[in-house]
C-alpha positions as CSV (number, residue, x, y, z in Angstrom):
1,X,166.9,117.4,51.5
2,X,164.0,117.3,54.0
3,X,160.9,119.3,53.0
4,X,159.6,122.1,55.2
5,X,155.9,122.7,56.1
6,X,154.8,126.2,57.1
7,X,152.3,125.9,59.9
8,X,150.0,129.0,60.3
9,X,147.8,129.2,63.3
10,X,146.6,131.0,66.5
11,X,149.0,129.2,68.8
12,X,147.5,130.9,71.9
13,X,144.3,128.9,71.5
14,X,145.3,126.0,69.2
15,X,148.7,125.1,70.5
16,X,147.7,121.6,71.5
17,X,146.4,120.7,68.0
18,X,149.4,122.2,66.2
19,X,151.8,120.4,68.5
20,X,150.2,117.1,67.6
21,X,150.5,117.8,63.9
22,X,154.0,119.2,64.3
23,X,155.0,115.9,66.0
24,X,153.5,113.9,63.1
25,X,155.3,116.0,60.5
26,X,158.7,115.8,62.2
27,X,158.4,112.1,62.8
28,X,157.9,111.7,59.1
29,X,161.2,113.5,58.5
30,X,159.8,117.0,57.7
31,X,160.9,120.3,59.1
32,X,158.3,122.7,60.5
33,X,158.3,126.5,60.2
34,X,155.8,128.0,62.6
35,X,153.9,131.3,62.1
36,X,151.7,132.5,65.0
37,X,148.9,134.9,64.3
38,X,147.3,134.7,67.8
39,X,146.7,138.1,69.1
40,X,146.6,137.2,72.8
41,X,149.9,135.3,72.9
42,X,151.9,132.3,71.8
43,X,152.7,128.8,73.1
44,X,155.4,127.1,75.1
45,X,154.8,123.7,73.4
46,X,157.1,124.3,70.5
47,X,159.3,127.1,69.1
48,X,157.6,129.9,67.2
49,X,159.7,131.1,64.3
50,X,157.5,134.0,63.1
51,X,155.6,135.7,66.0
52,X,152.4,137.6,65.9
53,X,154.2,141.0,66.2
54,X,155.8,140.4,62.8
55,X,152.5,139.2,61.3
56,X,150.6,142.2,62.6
57,X,153.3,144.5,61.3
58,X,153.2,142.9,57.8
59,X,149.4,143.5,57.9
60,X,149.8,147.2,58.6
61,X,149.2,147.4,62.4
62,X,150.8,146.8,65.7
63,X,150.0,143.9,68.0
64,X,149.5,146.4,70.9
65,X,147.0,148.3,68.9
66,X,145.0,145.2,68.0
67,X,144.9,144.1,71.7
68,X,143.9,147.6,72.8
69,X,141.0,147.9,70.4
70,X,139.7,144.4,71.1
71,X,137.9,144.1,67.8
72,X,138.2,140.5,66.7
73,X,137.3,141.1,63.0
74,X,139.8,143.9,62.6
75,X,142.4,141.7,64.1
76,X,141.6,138.8,61.8
77,X,141.7,141.1,58.8
78,X,145.1,142.5,59.8
79,X,146.5,139.1,60.5
80,X,145.2,137.6,57.3
81,X,146.8,140.3,55.3
82,X,150.1,139.9,57.2
83,X,150.1,136.2,56.9
84,X,149.5,136.5,53.1
85,X,152.4,139.0,52.7
86,X,154.8,136.9,54.8
87,X,153.8,133.6,53.2
88,X,154.4,135.0,49.7
89,X,157.8,136.4,50.8
90,X,158.9,133.2,52.5
91,X,157.9,131.1,49.5
92,X,159.9,133.4,47.1
93,X,162.9,132.8,49.4
94,X,162.3,129.0,49.2
95,X,161.8,128.7,52.9
96,X,159.0,126.1,52.8
97,X,157.4,123.5,50.5
98,X,153.9,123.2,51.8
99,X,151.4,124.9,54.2
100,X,149.2,123.6,57.0
101,X,146.5,125.3,59.0
102,X,143.8,124.4,61.6
103,X,140.9,126.6,62.5
104,X,137.3,127.6,62.9
105,X,136.0,130.4,60.8
106,X,138.7,132.9,61.8
107,X,141.5,130.5,61.7
108,X,140.4,129.2,58.4
109,X,140.2,132.8,57.1
110,X,143.8,133.6,58.0
111,X,145.3,130.3,56.9
112,X,143.4,130.5,53.6
113,X,144.5,134.1,52.9
114,X,148.1,133.0,53.2
115,X,147.5,130.0,50.9
116,X,145.7,132.1,48.3
117,X,148.9,134.2,48.1
118,X,150.9,131.2,46.9
119,X,151.1,129.7,43.4
120,X,149.0,126.8,42.3
121,X,150.8,123.6,42.9
122,X,152.2,124.4,46.4
123,X,150.6,121.8,48.8
124,X,147.9,123.5,50.9
125,X,145.9,121.8,53.7
126,X,143.5,123.2,56.3
127,X,141.5,121.2,58.9
128,X,138.4,123.3,59.4
129,X,135.0,123.4,61.0
130,X,133.6,125.2,57.9
131,X,134.3,122.3,55.5
132,X,131.1,120.9,54.2
133,X,129.6,124.4,53.8
134,X,130.3,126.8,50.9
135,X,134.1,127.3,51.1
136,X,134.5,129.2,47.9
137,X,135.3,132.4,49.7
138,X,138.2,130.7,51.5
139,X,139.5,128.8,48.5
140,X,139.2,131.5,45.9
141,X,140.9,130.3,42.7
142,X,143.6,128.2,44.4
143,X,144.1,124.5,45.1
144,X,143.4,124.6,48.8
145,X,142.4,121.3,50.4
146,X,140.0,121.8,53.3
147,X,139.5,118.7,55.6
148,X,136.3,118.6,57.7
149,X,137.3,118.6,61.4
150,X,134.1,116.6,62.2
151,X,134.2,117.8,65.8
152,X,134.9,121.3,67.0
153,X,138.6,122.4,67.0
154,X,138.8,122.5,70.7
155,X,141.5,120.2,72.1
156,X,142.5,116.6,71.3
157,X,140.3,113.6,71.4
158,X,140.0,110.3,69.5
159,X,138.2,111.8,66.6
160,X,140.2,115.0,66.2
161,X,143.5,113.1,66.5
162,X,142.5,110.8,63.7
163,X,141.4,113.7,61.4
164,X,144.6,115.7,62.2
165,X,146.8,112.6,61.6
166,X,145.1,112.0,58.2
167,X,145.4,115.7,57.2
168,X,149.1,115.7,58.2
169,X,149.6,112.5,56.2
170,X,148.0,114.3,53.2
171,X,150.5,117.2,53.3
172,X,153.4,114.8,53.9
173,X,152.4,112.8,50.8
174,X,152.0,116.0,48.7
175,X,155.4,117.5,49.5
176,X,157.1,114.2,49.0
177,X,155.5,113.5,45.7
178,X,157.9,114.6,43.0
179,X,156.4,115.1,39.5
180,X,157.7,116.7,36.4
181,X,155.9,116.3,33.1
182,X,158.0,114.2,30.7
183,X,157.4,116.5,27.8
184,X,158.7,119.8,26.6
185,X,156.8,122.8,28.0
186,X,154.5,124.5,25.5
187,X,152.8,127.9,25.5
188,X,149.4,127.5,27.1
189,X,146.1,128.8,25.6
190,X,143.2,128.9,28.1
191,X,139.6,128.3,27.0
192,X,136.2,128.7,28.7
193,X,133.5,126.1,28.2
194,X,130.0,125.0,29.0
195,X,128.4,121.8,27.9
196,X,126.4,124.1,25.7
197,X,129.6,125.2,23.8
198,X,131.5,121.9,24.0
199,X,131.5,121.2,20.2
200,X,133.1,124.5,19.5
201,X,135.6,124.2,22.3
202,X,136.7,120.7,21.4
203,X,137.3,121.7,17.7
204,X,139.3,124.7,18.8
205,X,141.3,122.7,21.2
206,X,142.2,120.2,18.5
207,X,143.4,122.9,16.2
208,X,145.4,124.6,18.9
209,X,147.1,121.4,19.9
210,X,148.0,120.6,16.3
211,X,149.5,124.1,16.1
212,X,151.9,123.3,19.0
213,X,150.1,124.8,22.0
214,X,148.9,123.2,25.2
215,X,145.3,123.9,26.0
216,X,143.6,124.3,29.4
217,X,139.8,124.3,29.4
218,X,137.9,125.9,32.3
219,X,134.3,125.2,33.0
220,X,132.5,128.6,33.2
221,X,130.8,127.9,36.5
222,X,132.2,130.9,38.4
223,X,135.0,129.0,40.0
224,X,136.3,128.1,36.6
225,X,136.4,131.7,35.4
226,X,138.1,132.9,38.5
227,X,140.7,130.1,38.3
228,X,141.4,130.9,34.7
229,X,141.9,134.6,35.5
230,X,144.2,133.7,38.4
231,X,146.4,131.6,36.3
232,X,146.6,134.4,33.8
233,X,147.7,136.7,36.6
234,X,150.3,134.2,37.7
235,X,151.8,134.2,34.2
236,X,150.9,130.6,33.2
237,X,148.8,131.6,30.2
238,X,150.0,132.8,26.8
239,X,146.5,133.6,25.3
240,X,142.8,133.2,26.1
241,X,140.2,132.0,23.7
242,X,137.1,133.0,25.8
243,X,134.4,131.0,24.0
244,X,132.0,131.0,27.0
245,X,131.5,134.3,28.8
246,X,128.2,133.4,30.4
247,X,129.5,134.1,33.9
248,X,128.7,137.8,33.2
249,X,125.1,136.9,32.7
250,X,125.0,135.4,36.2
251,X,127.1,138.2,37.7
252,X,124.6,140.8,36.5
253,X,121.3,139.0,37.1
254,X,121.8,137.0,40.2
255,X,122.7,133.6,38.8
256,X,124.6,130.8,40.5
257,X,127.7,130.9,38.3
258,X,129.1,134.4,38.7
259,X,132.9,134.7,38.5
260,X,132.8,138.2,40.1
261,X,133.1,141.7,38.7
262,X,136.7,141.3,37.5
263,X,136.0,138.5,35.0
264,X,137.7,139.3,31.6
265,X,140.2,141.7,33.1
266,X,143.3,139.6,33.7
267,X,144.2,138.9,30.0
268,X,143.9,142.7,29.3
269,X,146.1,143.6,32.3
270,X,148.7,140.9,31.3
271,X,148.7,142.2,27.7
272,X,148.2,138.7,26.2
273,X,146.0,137.9,23.1
274,X,142.4,137.6,24.1
275,X,139.5,136.6,21.8
276,X,136.1,137.2,23.4
277,X,132.9,135.3,22.3
278,X,129.5,136.0,23.8
279,X,129.0,132.3,24.4
280,X,126.0,131.3,26.5
281,X,125.1,134.8,27.4
282,X,121.6,133.8,26.4
283,X,121.1,132.1,29.8
284,X,121.3,132.8,33.5
285,X,121.9,129.7,35.7
286,X,120.0,128.7,38.8
287,X,119.6,125.5,40.8
288,X,116.3,123.6,41.0
289,X,113.2,125.5,39.9
290,X,112.5,126.3,43.5
291,X,115.7,128.4,43.7
292,X,114.7,130.8,41.0
293,X,114.0,134.2,42.5
294,X,110.4,135.2,42.8
295,X,111.0,138.2,40.5
296,X,111.9,135.7,37.7
297,X,109.1,133.2,38.1
298,X,107.2,134.4,35.1
299,X,110.3,134.5,32.9
300,X,111.3,132.2,30.0
301,X,112.6,129.2,32.1
302,X,114.0,125.8,31.1
303,X,114.7,122.9,33.5
304,X,117.6,121.2,31.8
305,X,118.1,118.9,34.8
306,X,116.3,118.5,38.2
307,X,119.0,120.6,39.7
308,X,119.6,123.1,36.9
309,X,117.1,125.8,35.7
310,X,118.1,128.2,33.0
311,X,116.5,131.6,32.4
312,X,116.6,133.1,28.9
313,X,118.1,136.6,28.9
314,X,116.0,139.4,27.4
315,X,117.1,142.0,24.8
316,X,117.6,144.6,27.6
317,X,119.7,142.2,29.6
318,X,121.8,141.2,26.6
319,X,122.3,144.8,25.8
320,X,123.8,145.3,29.3
321,X,126.0,142.3,29.0
322,X,127.2,143.5,25.6
323,X,128.2,146.9,27.2
324,X,130.1,145.2,30.0
325,X,132.0,142.9,27.5
326,X,132.9,145.9,25.4
327,X,134.1,147.9,28.4
328,X,136.3,145.1,29.7
329,X,137.8,144.6,26.2
330,X,138.4,148.4,25.8
331,X,140.6,148.4,29.0
332,X,143.0,145.7,27.6
333,X,146.6,146.6,27.1
334,X,147.2,143.8,24.6
335,X,145.6,142.4,21.5
336,X,141.9,141.7,21.9
337,X,139.1,140.9,19.4
338,X,135.5,139.9,19.4
339,X,134.1,137.0,17.5
340,X,130.3,136.9,17.2
341,X,128.3,133.9,16.0
342,X,125.2,135.4,14.3
343,X,123.1,132.2,14.3
344,X,123.1,131.4,18.0
345,X,125.2,131.6,21.2
346,X,124.6,128.1,22.8
347,X,123.2,124.7,22.0
348,X,119.7,125.9,23.2
349,X,120.0,129.2,21.3
350,X,119.7,127.7,17.9
351,X,116.9,127.7,15.3
352,X,114.2,125.4,16.8
353,X,115.9,125.3,20.1
354,X,114.3,126.3,23.5
355,X,116.2,129.6,23.7
356,X,116.2,130.7,20.1
357,X,115.7,134.5,20.1
358,X,117.7,136.4,17.5
359,X,116.3,139.7,18.6
360,X,117.7,139.3,22.1
361,X,121.1,138.2,20.7
362,X,121.3,141.2,18.3
363,X,120.9,143.6,21.3
364,X,124.1,142.2,22.7
365,X,125.9,142.4,19.4
366,X,124.8,146.0,18.8
367,X,126.0,147.0,22.3
368,X,129.4,145.5,21.7
369,X,129.7,147.5,18.4
370,X,128.6,150.7,20.0
371,X,130.7,150.6,23.2
372,X,134.0,149.0,22.2
373,X,136.8,151.4,21.7
374,X,138.0,152.0,18.1
375,X,140.7,149.7,16.9
376,X,139.3,146.5,18.4
377,X,138.0,144.1,15.7
378,X,134.4,142.8,16.1
379,X,134.2,140.0,13.6
380,X,130.7,138.6,12.8
381,X,130.5,135.0,11.5
382,X,127.2,133.9,9.9
383,X,127.2,130.6,11.8
384,X,126.1,129.0,15.0
385,X,128.7,128.9,17.9
386,X,128.9,125.1,17.5
387,X,129.3,125.1,13.8
388,X,132.6,123.9,12.4
389,X,133.2,127.1,10.5
390,X,132.9,129.2,13.6
391,X,135.3,127.0,15.6
392,X,137.8,127.2,12.7
393,X,137.5,131.0,12.6
394,X,138.0,131.2,16.3
395,X,141.1,129.1,16.3
396,X,142.5,131.0,13.3
397,X,141.8,134.3,15.0
398,X,143.7,133.5,18.2
399,X,146.6,131.9,16.3
400,X,146.9,135.0,14.2
401,X,147.2,137.1,17.3
402,X,150.0,135.0,18.8
403,X,153.5,136.5,18.4
404,X,155.0,133.4,16.9
405,X,154.4,129.7,16.5
406,X,155.9,127.3,19.1
407,X,159.0,125.3,18.0
408,X,158.1,122.2,16.1
409,X,154.5,123.3,15.5
410,X,152.7,121.6,12.6
């Protein structure tokens, strides 16, 4: 059966570009489903299946109201919400197999909002003028592919046609690529990792795989934490072994790897087992030394690479991080526990290491004990986070919290 591509765009201003892509898709044997979010009108170049009235209504407003107010940002916000609602609904009804968008900032915003409402694995392609800049706000925690438009999205020319043809080819290839893993599905345990905690994570991963689980490891660089939480929300994850919660240090103190204020919430809302370790909260991450805020210039800094500068957290900062971790854990609906390595939280936070500071670490541990709700275990292990005994304890703790072992587990 032919695959269907949902094309989301402002057809009143980008009809020519979408018509070019539509022709490429249909020539390749695909079906197109078109959604117009253009506030000023549509197009006579091709049929519009979902008009802007319906998109506006799904976004909580009327098209007439948006035209009357004339506020472009309000219109974009409404249409983005409506496109997301309709895309999710249409996908549940199995009306399309992939999504395609074209735009500048506003067009990218609307198309990306719709794509973020879809599960990971659904092919998603946008040709955009914003590619090459920081696109994290558009991508969120989803697998959205953004192609640089190279030239402005303003009609067809030799360059834009080439880019659009290649992007169309990408989504054609994606939807026509059939893949199903040739192994029995296993319950998935998610883990968070930094290079600073790799030995611990690798040992835990081995133990969990031997126990019959599949393990997904997420790099705790902001995007990794957000993606892990999104996959928990989508129901892909059976448990989380959160070895590396450093993203909260960056969220609180202006680092480069914040995962946002909702980090650590998804497992609790989903009610799945969650083991929390204060891994790498001894550091806040910045880029090169020149990117460190002036207020931190006299702090305990370490250039681990020319492009990476780490700042050692203080006792007061660790106390605040500990309070946050305790609060997030206390909101959980499911089983949750803390596991604390008393002899260091990262490769650098070890005796003789550049960030060794037991007093600062203890401030976090005390805050966790003081602020976590009764009934949540806080287990202290007299070991470094990368010691074998700590990894073994972490794996045993999360396994003990699982409802049952997978079939065929060793």
